[in-house]
C-alpha positions in Angstrom: 18.9 -21.5 -52.6 19.7 -25.2 -53.3 19.6 -27.7 -50.4 23.2 -28.5 -49.5 22.5 -32.0 -48.1 21.7 -35.0 -50.3 18.1 -36.1 -49.7 17.9 -38.6 -46.9 21.4 -38.0 -45.5 22.3 -36.5 -42.2 25.2 -34.1 -41.7 27.4 -37.1 -40.9 26.7 -40.4 -42.5 28.9 -43.5 -42.0 30.5 -44.8 -45.2 31.7 -48.4 -44.7 34.5 -49.9 -46.8 34.4 -53.7 -46.9 35.9 -56.7 -48.6 32.8 -58.4 -50.2 30.3 -55.6 -50.7 27.4 -57.8 -51.9 27.9 -60.2 -49.0 28.1 -57.2 -46.6 24.8 -55.8 -47.8 23.1 -59.2 -47.2 24.7 -59.4 -43.7 23.4 -55.9 -42.7 19.9 -56.9 -44.0 19.9 -60.0 -41.8 21.7 -58.6 -38.8 20.1 -55.2 -38.5 17.1 -55.2 -40.8 18.8 -52.9 -43.3 16.9 -51.9 -46.4 18.9 -51.6 -49.6 18.1 -48.3 -51.2 20.6 -48.1 -54.0 23.5 -50.2 -55.4 26.0 -49.2 -58.1 28.0 -52.0 -59.5 31.6 -51.3 -60.4 33.8 -53.5 -62.6 37.2 -54.3 -61.2 40.5 -54.9 -63.0 40.2 -58.7 -62.3 36.8 -58.8 -64.0 34.8 -59.4 -60.7 32.0 -56.9 -60.2 32.3 -55.0 -57.0 29.9 -52.6 -55.2 31.1 -49.1 -56.2 28.5 -47.5 -53.9 25.4 -48.6 -52.0 23.0 -46.9 -49.7 21.3 -48.7 -46.9 18.8 -47.5 -44.3 18.8 -49.0 -40.8 15.9 -47.6 -38.8 15.9 -43.9 -39.5 19.6 -43.7 -40.5 21.6 -44.1 -43.7 24.8 -46.1 -44.1 26.8 -45.9 -47.3 28.9 -48.8 -48.3 31.5 -49.7 -51.0 33.9 -52.5 -51.7 37.5 -51.7 -51.0 39.6 -50.2 -53.8 43.2 -50.3 -52.5 44.4 -48.8 -55.7 42.5 -45.6 -54.8 43.4 -45.7 -51.1 40.1 -47.1 -50.0 40.6 -50.2 -47.8 38.6 -52.3 -45.4 39.5 -52.8 -41.7 42.5 -55.0 -41.2 42.9 -57.9 -38.8 44.5 -55.4 -36.5 41.2 -53.7 -35.9 39.1 -50.7 -36.9 39.5 -47.1 -35.8 35.7 -46.3 -35.6 32.8 -47.8 -33.7 29.3 -47.5 -35.2 26.7 -47.0 -32.5 23.3 -48.5 -33.0 20.4 -47.5 -30.8 17.9 -50.3 -30.6 14.6 -50.8 -28.9 15.8 -54.3 -27.8 19.6 -54.6 -27.6 19.4 -58.3 -26.7 17.3 -59.2 -29.7 19.4 -57.1 -32.0 22.7 -58.6 -30.8 21.2 -62.2 -31.1 20.0 -61.4 -34.6 23.5 -60.0 -35.6 25.2 -63.1 -34.1 22.9 -65.4 -36.0 23.8 -63.5 -39.2 27.5 -64.0 -38.5 28.7 -61.2 -36.1 31.1 -61.9 -33.3 29.9 -60.7 -29.9 32.8 -59.0 -28.1 30.8 -57.8 -25.1 27.4 -59.4 -24.3 24.7 -57.0 -23.5 24.7 -55.8 -19.9 23.3 -52.9 -17.9 26.0 -50.2 -17.7 26.5 -47.3 -15.3 25.5 -44.6 -17.8 21.9 -45.9 -18.1 22.0 -48.2 -21.1 21.7 -51.8 -21.7 24.8 -52.1 -23.9 26.9 -54.6 -25.9 29.5 -54.7 -28.6 30.1 -56.8 -31.7 32.3 -57.1 -34.8 30.7 -57.8 -38.1 32.1 -60.3 -40.5 33.7 -57.4 -42.5 35.8 -56.1 -39.6 33.6 -53.2 -38.5 33.0 -52.7 -34.8 29.5 -51.9 -33.5 28.1 -50.9 -30.1 24.4 -51.6 -29.6 22.3 -49.9 -26.8 18.9 -49.6 -25.4 18.3 -46.7 -23.0 17.0 -48.1 -19.7 17.2 -45.0 -17.5 18.2 -41.3 -17.5 21.1 -40.8 -15.2 21.6 -37.3 -13.9 25.2 -36.0 -14.2 25.9 -36.0 -10.5 24.7 -39.7 -10.2 26.7 -40.6 -13.3 29.9 -39.3 -11.6 29.1 -41.3 -8.4 28.5 -44.5 -10.5 31.6 -44.0 -12.5 33.8 -43.4 -9.4 32.3 -46.5 -7.7 32.9 -48.6 -10.8 36.6 -47.6 -11.1 37.0 -48.2 -7.4 35.8 -51.8 -8.0 38.4 -52.3 -10.7 35.9 -52.6 -13.6 35.9 -50.6 -16.8 32.1 -50.3 -16.9 32.0 -51.9 -20.4 32.1 -55.6 -19.5 35.8 -55.7 -18.5 
């Protein structure tokens, strides 16, 4: 029986749509150490070559990417935000976020120790995609997690830097 998953992919793989595919690939290389595995150029009606499909690896994960093609219903995030957050586990959240900021990301929540046992921060990349970045710092048992969450809400915090 044939394998039903494409080699290297997981059951769920993020597929990012961006304005400026070539620039996005370079950003992800600088920000997160992405490795470009494949790029398929695609001519557009205005004569500018776009990225029809690209495959990048970040750590042990695959991210697919393409330029937006509004004529086919494929659009990048708008100024109003994005509906998905991509979560990146990192051995050093502070270094990863600093590297991403240096590459052009906007930090929306500086890294902080959070109640669920991570050092955690958030950023938006120059292409409108939202990322959370985390380093596990402790395993929190469910009963302790509930106590911490209750205490956090009693203090008026949201536990995510707000």
